[in-house]
N, C-alpha and C positions, 0 to 999 in steps of 0.2 A: 550630530545627534548621538547621544549615548543612552542606551537602555540596558540595565543590568539583567533584566529578566523579561524575555519576550513572551513567556508563557504565563500570562496573568489574565484573569477574567476581564473581558471588555463589556460583558452584560451578564446579568443573572435574573432569576425569576422565571415565571411561566411565560409562554408565548402571549402575545396580545389577545385580549378577550374575544375579539371578533373572529379569531381562528378557533373553530370548535375543536373539542378533544374527544377522542375515542380510544378504547383500550384493546381493540381487536385489529388483527392484520391477517391478510390471506396466507402469509407464510408463517407456519407454525414454528414454535421454538421448543418443541417437546423433547428434543435431544440435547438441549442446553440447560445446564444447571442454573437456578436463579442466582443472580449476582446484583450487587449494589450499583455498579457502574452500568451505564447504558451500553447496549450491545453494539458491537461493530458490524456493519453490513457490507463493507467493501474491502475487507482485508484478505490476505493471502490464503487463509485457512477456511474460507467460507464453504468450499466444496464439501467439507466434512459434515456440515449441517444442512446442506441443500440437496434436494432431489434424491438420487440413489445413494448419496454419501460415498460413492466409490470413485469419483473423478479425482485427479491428482491435485496435490498442493505443492507449490514450488517454493522451497525455502532458500534455494540457491547456495551452493551449486547442486544440492540434492533435490529430488522430488520424492514425495511420499504419497501413498494412496492405500486406502483400506482394500486388501485383496478380496475380501467378501466372497470367498469361494471360487475365485477365478484362477486362471493359470493352471499349469501342470499339476501343482500340488493341491489345488482347491483349498488354499489356505484362508484362514480368517484373521491373520495377523496384519501388520503394517508393512507393505512392500516398499522397498527403497530402490531408487534408480538414479544413475548418473550417466549422462550422455556425453560421449566424446565427439569432437567435431567430425571424426571419420564416420560416425553413424548418421550424420545429417544427410537428408535427401534434398538435392537442389533441383529447382525447376529448369525449364529450358531458357535459352537466350543468353545474351552477353550484354549487360549484366543479367544474371539469372532472375527470373520473374519472382521466385519465392524460395524459401528454404523451410524444411519441416524437420523438427526434432521428433523422433519416435517416442510414443508413450506406451505404457503397459509392460515395459521390461521390468521384471521382478528379479533384480540382481541379488539382493538380500532381503529376506522377510523376517522380521522379528515377531515371534508368535509364542503361543503356549499350547500345551496338549489339551488344556481345558476349553479351548476355543473351537467352535464348530458352527453348524448351521443355525444354532440358537443365539449366536453371539449378537450383542447389541453394541453400537458405537454411540457414546455420549461425549459431550464436551463441557468444559468448565474454564473459568478464569480467562475469558476472552478479553484481550487487550489489544492495543495498537500494534505491538510487535510480537505477540505471543498468544498461545492458547494451549490448553491441555486436551489431548484426545484420549479417551478411556475405552478400552475394550472389555466388555462384561461377558462372562460365559452365557448369561441369560438375563432376561429382563428382571430388574430388581436386585440382582446379585452385585456384590462389590466388584470393582475392577480387577481383572486378572493382570492387566498391564495398563500403565499410564504413560503416554508419550508427551513430554513437554516439547512443543514445537516453537522454535524461535527463529526469526529470520537470520540467515547467515550462520546458523549453528555449525560448529566444526565437526561434531559427531551427531548421529541420530541416536537418541537415548531412549531406552525402554525401561521403565521402573516396574519391577515385579512385586506382587503382594501375595506371596505364598503359592504361586502357580509353578508349573513345570515348564521351564524355558526351552524354546526351540529357535535355532538360527537356521533359516531355510534358504535355498537358492533354486529358483526355477531354471537357472542356467546350468547348474550342477557344480559341485565342488570337485576339484582334482586333487587337492591336498589340504589337510588340516594339520597345523603344527601348534602344539602347546608350548609356549615360551616362558611360562612361569610368572612370578610376581614382578611388577614393574616398580622400581624404586622401593620405597617403604610403604607399608600400609596394606590395604586389603583389595587392591586392584590387580587382576591377573590377565594375561594376554594370550590370545590365540591369533594365528594368522591363517587366513583362508584364501586359497588360490582357486579361481573359477575357470571354467572351461573356455571362457572368452579371453583368457590371458590376463585378466585383472587380478589384483590382490587387494584384500580388505583386511584391516586390523580389527579384531574383535576383543573388547575389554569387558571383563566380568568383575564387578565390585560387589562384594557381599557385606551385609550388615549383620550377619549371624555367624557365630563361631561354629566350626565343625562342618560347614557346608563344603562338599567335595568339589571345589571349583575346577579341579584337574580331571574331572570324570565326564566331561562333555563327550559324547560318543557319536561318531558318524554312522548313521543308518542309511545304507545305500549310498547314493552320491548327492543327495539333496537335503538331508536333514541332519543337523548337529543338535543333539538333545542333551540337556542337563538333568540333574536329579530333581525330583519333585520338592515342593515346599520352599522354593527360592525366594528369599527376601534380599533385595538389592537391585542393581540395575546393570544392564548390558548396553555397551556403546559400540557403534561401528563407524569406521571411517575408511574411505577408499584411499589407497596409496597411488599417488600420481604415476602415470605410465612412464614418465621420463622427466629429467630436469631437476629432481629434488634429491638433495643429499640429507636434508633435515627431517624428512617425513617421519621416519621411525622414532627419532629422538623427540621431536615435537609432539607426536601422538602420545608417546609414552609419558612425557612430562605433563601433558594436559589431561590425560584420561583420569577419570575419577571425579571430575567436576563437570557440571553441566548447567547451562543457563535455563531459567524458568520464566524470566520476564525482563523487560528493559524499560528504562526511563530516558527522557530527553530533557535537556536544558539548553538555553541559548542566550546569547547577549550580542549587542551591537555597539560598536564605537566608531563613529565616523563612517568611513567607507568599508570597514572591516566587520565581519560577523563571525561568531564562533558558536558551534553547537557540540554537545557532548552526548554520546550514547553510552549509557552505563547499564550493565546487566546484573540482575540478581541471580545468584548461583546457589546451587545445592550440591550435595555430595561431599567430597574431600575438601575441607575449607582452605588448606594451604596450596591447592592447585590453582593455577591461573588458567583462565578460559582460552580456548582456541576458537576464534570466530573468523568467518570469511568476509572480506571486504570486496566490494565491487570496484570496477576501475575508477569511478568518480570519487569513491572514498579514498583510494590510494593516492589520487592526485591531490587531495586536500588534507591528508592525514597529518596530524601534529603530535600524536602520542600513540603508543602501542608498538610492539616489536614485530617488524615485518619478517616473515619467514619465506623460504623458497617453495612452500607448498602452494601449488597452483592447480586449480581444476576449472575446466570449461563449464560455463553456464549455458542455458538454452538460448537466451537472448541478450545477455549483458556481458559478453566477452569472458575474460578470464577472472575468476575469483581468486584472491590471494589470502592465504592464512595469516592472521594477525593474532599474536599472543598478548592478551590484556583483558582485564575485567571492565575496561571502559576505553572509548576512543574520544579524542578531541579532534574536531575537524574545523578548518578555517576557510572562509570565503573572503578574499581581500578586496574584491571589486563589487561592492553592493551598488545597485542602480539607483542611488539616492537622488541623482539629478533628473531622473525620469519623472515627468509630471503628466498633466493632461495634454500638453502640446506634442505635436509630432516630434519624434526623437530618432536619432541614428547614432551609432558609435562614432562616426566621423564628425558630424556637425552638432551633436548634442541636441538640446531642445530648440525647436524652431517655432517661435511664436510671432514672428513678423515675416511677411512675404512681400513680393513685388507688388506694385500697383496693379499690374495686369492680373496677377493671381488673386489679389484682393477683390477685384471686380468680378472675376469668375466665381469665387466663393460666394459672394453676395448674390449673384444671379442664381446660382444653383440653390443656395439656401432659401431664397425667396420662393422658389418653385417647390422645393421639398418640404419646407415648413408650412406650406399651405395645404398639405395633404391631411387626411383624416387620421390623426394619431390614434384615436380611440378605436376606430374600426380596424386599423392595422395591428393593434396590440391586444385587444380583448378577444383572444382566440381560445380554442379548447386545448391549448398547449402552453405550458409555462416556458418551454424552450423557445418557440417561435414568438411568443409574446415578449419575452425578455430581449430577444434579438431586435425586435422592432423598437422597443423603448431605448435600448442602448444606441441604436442607429440614430434616432432623433436627438439623443443626448450629445452624441459626438458632433452632429451637425450644428447644434446650438452652441456648443463650445467653440467650434471653428468660426462661426459667424461672430461670436462675442469677442473672443480673445485674439484670434488671428486676423479676421477681417475688420475688427474694431467697429462692429455695427451693433451697438447695444440695443437700439430700438427694435430691430428685427429679432435679435436673440431673445429679448425679454418677452416679446409677443409669442415666440415659439415655446419659451420656457413655461408660460402659463398653460398652454395647451398640453405640454408634456406632464406638468404637475397634475392636471385633471385626469389624463390617461393613467398615470401612475397611481393616482388615488383610488381608482377602481380596485386595484390589487391590495392596497393597504386596507381598504374597507372589506376586502375579501368578497367582492361582489362580481368577480370575473366568471366566465362561463363555467369553469370547473374550479371552485374554491379550494383553497388549501385546508387540510385538517392536520392537527397535531395528533399523532398516534403514539401512545406510550408503550406499546409492546416492544418495539425496537428503540424508539425514541427519536422522532423526527417530524419535520413538516413535509407532508406529501400531498400530491394531487388527490382529490376525491374521485378522480375519474374511474379508477379501477373499482372502487367501492360501488360506483353507480352502474358500471357496465359489465364488470367481471372480466374485462380484457386486461391481462397483465402487461401487455405491450403498449397500452395506450400512453401517448406522450413519451415514447421511448422508454417506458417502464418507470416513470417517475414515482408512482406509488410503491414500487419495489426498490426504491432508492438508487435506480440507475441514473447516472449523469447529473446528479444534483449540482455539482460544481459548474458544469456547463450551463444548466438552466438558470441557477440562481446568481451566477457570476455576472450575467448581463444586467440583472436587476440591481445588483450592488454597484456596478459601474455607473448605471444611469442615476442612481440615488446620489452617488458621490458627486457627479456633475451638477445635479440639482442643488445639493447642499453647498457646493462651492459657489455657485452663482447667486444663491439665495439662502444664506445661513439661517435665517429665521424659520425656514421650512423644516429644519432638523428638529426643532423643539415643538413643532405644532402637532397636536394629537399624538398618535402612536407611530409617527413616521420613522423616527430613529429606532424605536423598539422593533418595528416590523422588519426593517433592514437587518438589524442585529440578529434577529431570529434566523434569517437566511444564512448569515455568516456563521452563526453557531451551528447550524445544521450541517454545512459542508466543510467548515474549517474551524472547529471549536479549538480554543487555546488551552483548555484545562481538562484534567481527567476526572474532576469531582463534580461536574455539572450534573444536576439531577434530571435534566431534560434532554440533553444531547450528548453523544459520545465525543471523545477527543478525536480531532482530525479525521473525520470520516473519509474524506477523499484523498488528501495528500498523504503519501507514504514517505515518512522521514528516513527510512532505510533506502528505498529506491530513488528518492530524490524527484519524484513526480507523482501525479495522482493516478488512481485507477478508476475505470468505469466498471460496468457490469451489474452492480447491485445484487439483489437477492435472486440471482439466476445461476443455476449450476452451469459450469463451463468446462468442457473436456480439456482445454488447454489453459485454464486459469483466467485470471483477470487480464484486462488489456487497457492500454492507454487511450486508444481510439482517436483522440484529437489533441495533439500537443499544443496547437495554437489556442484552443479554447481552455485547455488546462492552464496555460500561461495567463490568458485573459482573466480567469477566475482568481488567480493570485494577484495580478495587477489590480483587480477591483478591490481586493482586501487592502492592499497598500494605499490606494487612493481614498477609500472609505475611511481608513485610519487617519489619513492626512486631513480629510474634510471635517471629521468630528474631533480632531485634535487629540487622538489617542496615539501617543508616541509608541507604545508597545505594539499595538496592532500594525501601525505603519512599518515599524522596524521588522516585525515578523514577516510581513509581506516582502520587504526588501531582501531579507535573507532567503526566503523561499524562492524568490525570483532568481537569485544568484545560483542557488543549488539547482533549480530547474534548468538554467542556461547550461550548466556543466553537464547535467544528466542528459538533457535532450540532445546536445551535440555529440555526446558519446553513443547514444543508443538509438536515436530516432531520426536525426537530421545530419546527413553525412557530407563532410568535405572530403576532398580527394585524398587527404592524408589520414583519414580515419583508420585506426589499427584495431578497433574493437570488434567490428563486424567482419565477416568474410570478405576478402578482396574482390571476389567475383560478384558481390552483392552491393557494395557501396556505390557503384555507378548509378543505382536507382535514386540516390540522394535522400530518399525518405524510406522509412521502414514499412509503411502500410500499418495495419492494425497488428500490434504485437504486445 
């Protein structure tokens, strides 16, 4: 199978009419500027618009957080942190029970004299890979600083609009050196040495003639301040503690340009898949971007210049600096041979078993398919309801295709269709609603009860890929065994709505955001939804993450949508690489600490 573009729409239009619509949501969006694209709910920057707005965002290898009057300096700028492995706290045991990366360390803070207790943080341009954070001196004022945040950014960049720039450190500066202009143009360099022994390169790029870029003055040991009225941007990057001979040269060559957004494209040919991350940049046009690749990127990278700049991340091993405005990545082993049948890397698909196994499958199937599917599935939880439907779908498939008992399977299939139809008619205990504020199909439970944690926070967009993936898998089995079911009523449209909700393939859908759950930079999905989290998003369940992607693949196969099936195959290949690096450990894993991999799994991270 060859598909030139895996990111094409598989469905358009509004959700089915039986799913009522409303325009309100318990989580306000007052700090987010209006935008045409539907808002992302599960991306890396969500802490900036949730709760206190002061919890950290992890761009890797850096983390950033609104200082919001905290720390020694009581700053209102954006605090930047980078954690070395030597700073990690390990739990007891062998292997150790856990590891903790410290948070709240304000190594460098980019701020302005105009920011104080009246400062307001707003956001705009929320996309899958990026967002802008704006710091306003007061409500209604124009931004003093805008921070374009992009996953893997090589520098933290602060764009100033006529304010007085401050480069601060709660750790304290021990030495500031002005090194003058880098290459040609309007970018100038300072080097800052901190009391913890680290060095940070600071680059000042001005868009105005006559601004005294060489006059940044150290006040005390914690504040480096420039002249007022600065129009331009400041970039900071940490110098690796050891092992890099390229850092200064690469930093100097890349400074002056910064990413503001990213796009993704992808294709599949046979067992090979290719995807490209391409960044939109601003600043000095002839500078090439420095971006950080995670280990699974480096393993599959086909384009981009690899440098020896390496920085530790909190949970993803070593990030490697790559010079390039785009990356091409390849996955050579797509799981195209995985279908509904049991599968293993050794034996492939197994759709026929011994006579003894066939007899046992039929005996178990007869018992289990006699159960009340409706009672087991019509619950006040989309999660548990979906699991029940998927369970019965798997049993029916096994009886039909593996045990070759069509009579028993079809009998069970009719019961499954009846149980599934309760949800398609939206007559379950807690019906779904489409809410247009964020843009998604959510449980009505929180609207009815006020409990944000009901059904694991489904109304708040938590775990949608877990919940809805089970329904999509069950529907794929039903449609495989009875293709006529797909075109009956709104069956296909209802299932497509769920796929669009958690794994939409396009960025211009007027009802759902692009790829709500799956993170194409990290190579897996995120849970958490619209809940502030002190340590960012988490994976929570790698198996259910994979199931949700497998469901996409099989739904695409069932409805004969080659692009959807191909996207599922590529996502599964990327997940396999990502999960084995970061969450599921063989004894030769070199990504995570050696004293931790004996646990074999990460826990929630």
